MIKOL-376398 format. One record per atom (N, C-alpha, C): residue in three letters; x negated, y, z negated. Coordinates in steps of 0.001 Angstrom, whole numbers, padded with zeros to 6 digits, always signed. Each point is the difference from the previous one (the first is absolute). Layout:
BEGIN
ALAXYZ;...
END
This chain:
BEGIN
MET-000706-001095-000109;MET+000753+001093+000232;MET-001133+001203-000058;THR+000597+000923+000589;THR-000834+001245+000246;THR+000359+001018-001289;GLU-001237+000588-000496;GLU+000406+001074-000655;GLU+001220+001195+000140;GLY-000206+000255+001543;GLY+001248+001045+000393;GLY+001488-000503-000558;ILE-000038-001272+000295;ILE+001645-000640-000277;ILE+000063-000243-001480;VAL-000941-000503-000413;VAL-000059+000374-001895;VAL+000645+001282-000494;GLU-001178+000889+000573;GLU+000477+001466-000126;GLU+001487+000446+000172;GLN+000640-000407+001208;GLN+001252+000467+000246;GLN+001088-000605-000904;ARG-000365-001435-000482;ARG+000966-000571-000494;ARG+000251+000825-001472;LEU-001564+000217-000471;LEU-000121+000449-001448;LEU+000715+001620-000364;THR-000131+000894+001455;THR+000204+001516-000133;THR+001850-000276+000119;ASP+000314-000511+000855;ASP+001240+000162+000646;ASP+000732-001211-000746;GLY-000251-000845-000497;GLY+000828-001115-000292;GLY+000759-000622+000728;GLY+000149+000156+001498;GLY+000580-000958+000952;GLY-001160-000670+000843;ARG+000525-000778+000986;ARG-000613-000509+000739;ARG-000409+000531+001332;PRO-001186-000129+000569;PRO-000645+000410+001161;PRO+000991-000516+001019;GLU-000043+000635+001242;GLU+000863-000110+001097;GLU-000892-000926+000955;LEU+000710-001729-000123;LEU-001092-000717+000707;LEU+000487-000269+001369;ASP-000434-000007+000912;ASP+000305-000592+001327;ASP+000143-001549+000251;LEU+001165-000311-000288;LEU+000403-001461-000037;LEU+000250-000251+001308;ALA-000059+000461+000990;ALA+000571-000385+001561;ALA-001198-001151+000348;GLY-001105+000206-000451;GLY-000906-001400+000755;GLY-000339-001104-001324;ALA+000985+000132-001162;ALA-000370-000779-001035;ALA+000050-001421+000373;ALA-000711-001044-000479;ALA+000235-001345+000366;ALA+000942-000366-001569;TRP+001196-000271+000696;TRP+000974-000207-001295;TRP-000344-001968-000323;GLN+000224-000049-001414;GLN-000076-001596-000304;GLN+001291-000044-000622;SER+000753-001595+000449;SER+001120-000324-000699;SER-000657-001211-000896;SER+000962-000390-000737;SER-000066-001288-000950;SER-000612-001117+000864;SER-000885-000679-000140;SER-000385-001193+000413;SER+001297-001003+000227;GLN+000971+000329-001082;GLN+000978-000861+000056;GLN+001244-000273+001071;GLY-000105+001742+000417;GLY+000913+000256+001021;GLY+001398+000215-000073;ALA+000030+000328-001733;ALA+001373-000322+000102;ALA+000601+001542-000522;GLY-000587+000814-000371;GLY+000021+001255-000690;GLY+000122+001046+001110;ASP+000475+001300-000108;ASP+000176+000750+000842;ASP-001130+001680-000655;VAL-000701-000655-000561;VAL-001445+000954-000600;VAL-001058+000024+001138;GLN-000814+001268+000017;GLN-001005-000290+000501;GLN-000973+000896-000457;VAL-001458-000021-000251;VAL-000724+000661-000435;VAL-001401+000413+001075;ALA-000589+001159-000227;ALA-001343+000379+000669;ALA-000441+000737-000526;PHE-001203-000407+000119;PHE-001282+000847-000780;PHE-000651+000890+000956;VAL-000036+001122-000583;VAL-000068+001409+001261;VAL-000835+000862-000821;GLU-001361+000775+000366;GLU-000517+000727-000530;GLU-000291-000093-001632;GLY+000046-001178-000362;GLY-000407-000269-001762;GLY+001454+000086-000975;TRP+001006+000031+001207;TRP+001623+000248-001020;TRP+000759-001310+000688;ILE+001127-000614-000641;ILE+000671-000894+000327;ILE+001474+000197+000170;ALA+000118-000241+001218;ALA+001496+000791+000578;ALA+001175-001356+000032;MET+001033+000073-000461;MET+001088-001013-000014;MET+001166+000231+000455;ARG+000758-000445+000739;ARG+001191+000100+001008;ARG+000887-001207-000033;ASN+000896+000528+000501;ASN+000927-001131+000479;ASN-000192-000383+001484;ARG-000088-001200+000287;ARG+000039-000513+001209;ARG+001246+000262+000821;ARG+001259-000139-000361;ARG+001057+000372+000930;ARG+000308+001403-000042;THR-000657+000656-000599;THR+000341+001528+000220;THR-001466+000718+000053;PRO-000788-000094+000852;PRO-001478+000376+000007;PRO-000119+001579-000090;GLU+001073+000719+000837;GLU+000258+001406-000070;GLU+000086+000742-001069;VAL+000384-000639-001196;VAL+000152+000833-001631;VAL-001516-000105-000118;PRO-000266+001453-000684;PRO-001011-000002-000425;PRO-000831-001322-001095;ALA-001002-000057+000211;ALA-001049-001415-000777;ALA+000001+000729-001618;LEU+000228-000877-000774;LEU-000551+000402-001408;LEU-001559-000040+000279;VAL-000713+000791-000531;VAL-001378+000225-000305;VAL-000568-000304-001417;PHE-001009-000962-000049;PHE-000310-000241-001584;PHE-001743+000128-000136;THR-000555+000460-000997;THR-001604+000163-000484;THR-000356-001852-000108;PRO-001275+000042+000067;PRO-000245-001239-000052;PRO+000229-000667-001633;ALA-000327+001019-000759;ALA+000511-000359-001464;ALA+001707-000509-000411;GLU+000676+001148+000925;GLU+001754-000584+000048;GLU-000008-001166+000586;TRP-000447-000361+000950;TRP+000225-001231+000576;TRP-000477-001318-000623;ARG-001153+000305-000752;ARG-000751-000968-000624;ARG+001202-000262-001295;GLY+000479+000972-000605;GLY+000650-000404-001123;GLY+001529-000729+000484;PHE+000511+000404+001181;PHE+001204-000561+000503;PHE-000428-001648+000313;VAL-001276-000080+000736;VAL+000077-001562+000286;VAL-000285-000450-001381;LEU-000946+000321-000629;LEU+000220-000716-001549;LEU+001013-000407-000517;GLY+001040+001457-000130;GLY+001131-000221-000662;GLY+001168-001401+000615;ALA-000074-000162+001619;ALA+000616-000569+000685;ALA-000240-001646-000620;ARG-001367-000201+000313;ARG-000686-001110-000481;ARG+000416-000353-001530;ASP-000112+000607-000827;ASP+000557-000059-001335;ASP+001426-000418-000350;GLY+001096+000503+001212;GLY+000944-000370+000125;GLY+001010+001486-000734;GLU-000613+001110-000201;GLU+000549+000975-000485;GLU+001322+000658+000855;PHE-000033-000745+001326;PHE+001240+000757+000764;PHE+000668-001007+000054;ASP-000002-001666-000626;ASP+001111-000792+000615;ASP+001399+000549-000972;LEU+001050-000503+001069;LEU+001301+000450-000138;LEU+000940-001085-000626;THR-000664-001238-000420;THR+000697-000966-000813;THR-000399-000273-001373;
END
């Protein structure tokens, strides 16, 4: 991650404007879900495969790690 992106994140509290047009979107290896992720310029973008025109959610690496670890621990299980 570049310092410029980190500074922008800390200064305005928002996310940088990422160009996701050429992003390499990845789907689950199971092929059953509609969630896709892309790793772009040190950030992680997530979108719904069925509505790619809707803006993607953008996460820092720390936020993404927290999400993945929580999912592995069952934090988001609805049962």
